[in-house]
C-alpha positions in Angstrom: 97.2 -25.8 40.6 95.0 -23.8 43.1 91.3 -24.5 43.7 88.4 -21.8 43.3 88.6 -21.2 46.7 92.3 -20.6 47.1 92.4 -18.6 44.3 89.6 -16.4 45.8 91.5 -16.3 49.2 95.1 -15.4 47.1 93.2 -12.5 45.3 92.5 -11.1 48.6 95.6 -11.6 50.2 97.4 -10.4 46.9 95.3 -7.1 47.1 95.9 -6.4 50.8 100.0 -7.2 50.5 100.8 -5.8 47.4 103.6 -2.9 47.9 104.0 -3.9 51.2 106.8 -6.4 52.9 104.3 -8.0 55.1 101.1 -7.3 56.8 98.8 -8.8 59.6 95.4 -10.2 58.1 92.5 -10.9 60.6 91.0 -14.5 59.6 87.7 -12.6 60.1 88.4 -10.2 57.5 89.2 -13.0 55.2 86.1 -15.0 55.9 83.7 -12.0 55.4 85.4 -11.3 52.1 85.0 -14.5 50.9 81.4 -14.9 52.3 79.7 -13.5 49.2 81.0 -16.5 47.2 82.0 -19.4 49.6 80.9 -20.8 53.1 84.3 -20.9 54.9 84.9 -21.9 58.3 88.1 -21.0 60.4 89.5 -24.4 60.3 89.1 -24.5 56.5 90.8 -21.1 56.2 93.7 -22.3 58.0 94.2 -25.3 55.6 93.6 -22.9 52.5 96.4 -20.6 53.9 98.7 -23.3 54.5 98.2 -24.9 51.6 99.2 -21.6 49.8 102.2 -21.4 52.1 103.0 -24.8 50.8 102.8 -23.9 47.3 105.0 -20.9 47.7 102.7 -18.2 47.2 103.0 -16.7 50.4 105.2 -17.0 53.8 102.6 -17.4 56.6 103.0 -17.1 60.3 99.8 -17.3 62.8 100.3 -15.1 65.6 98.1 -13.7 68.4 97.2 -9.7 68.7 95.2 -8.9 71.9 93.8 -12.5 72.1 92.7 -12.7 68.6 94.3 -14.9 65.9 96.0 -13.4 63.1 98.2 -14.1 60.0 101.3 -12.6 59.3 101.6 -12.9 55.8 104.4 -11.9 53.1 104.2 -12.5 49.4 106.8 -14.8 47.9 108.0 -14.5 44.3 105.2 -16.6 42.8 102.8 -14.8 45.0 104.0 -11.7 43.6 103.6 -13.1 40.1 99.9 -14.4 41.2 97.9 -12.0 38.5 100.5 -12.8 35.6 99.9 -16.6 36.3 96.1 -16.1 36.2 96.1 -14.2 33.1 98.6 -16.6 31.5 95.9 -19.5 32.3 93.0 -17.6 30.9 95.0 -17.0 27.7 95.9 -20.6 27.3 92.2 -21.7 27.9 90.9 -19.1 25.4 93.4 -20.3 22.9 92.3 -24.0 23.4 88.4 -23.2 23.1 89.3 -21.3 19.8 91.7 -24.0 18.4 89.0 -26.5 19.1 86.2 -24.3 17.3 88.2 -24.0 14.3 89.1 -27.5 14.2 85.3 -28.5 14.5 84.4 -25.8 11.6 87.4 -27.5 9.4 86.1 -30.9 10.1 82.5 -30.0 9.1 83.5 -28.6 5.9 85.8 -31.3 5.0 83.1 -34.0 5.7 80.7 -31.8 3.6 83.2 -31.9 0.7 83.8 -35.6 1.1 80.2 -36.2 1.2 79.7 -33.9 -2.3 82.7 -35.7 -4.2 82.0 -39.1 -3.1 78.1 -39.5 -2.7 76.8 -37.4 -5.4 
């Protein structure tokens, strides 16, 4: 299960790597993308990218280009199915909420009927 920051970073990686075999990503670009929601530092971004690699979403290589650090990233099968996984998670959450609401209404109705029948 990915954390919120990991999901947000994976969203960026997915958008940039879709349809490509691999891509060079500058850490500053990822940090500036995430700056509207999160404050992420370079060492934290390294940890997030490594965790995404450990979870088999991406294949990650760290490299330098003209003295600047870059990530060479390619999506793995799990990474290519990232949006499908997100939509499945949202669907299961919605189903759980609907189930809970229906059961709450049904228990209220049953409690009302029991009250009318036995305590009249």
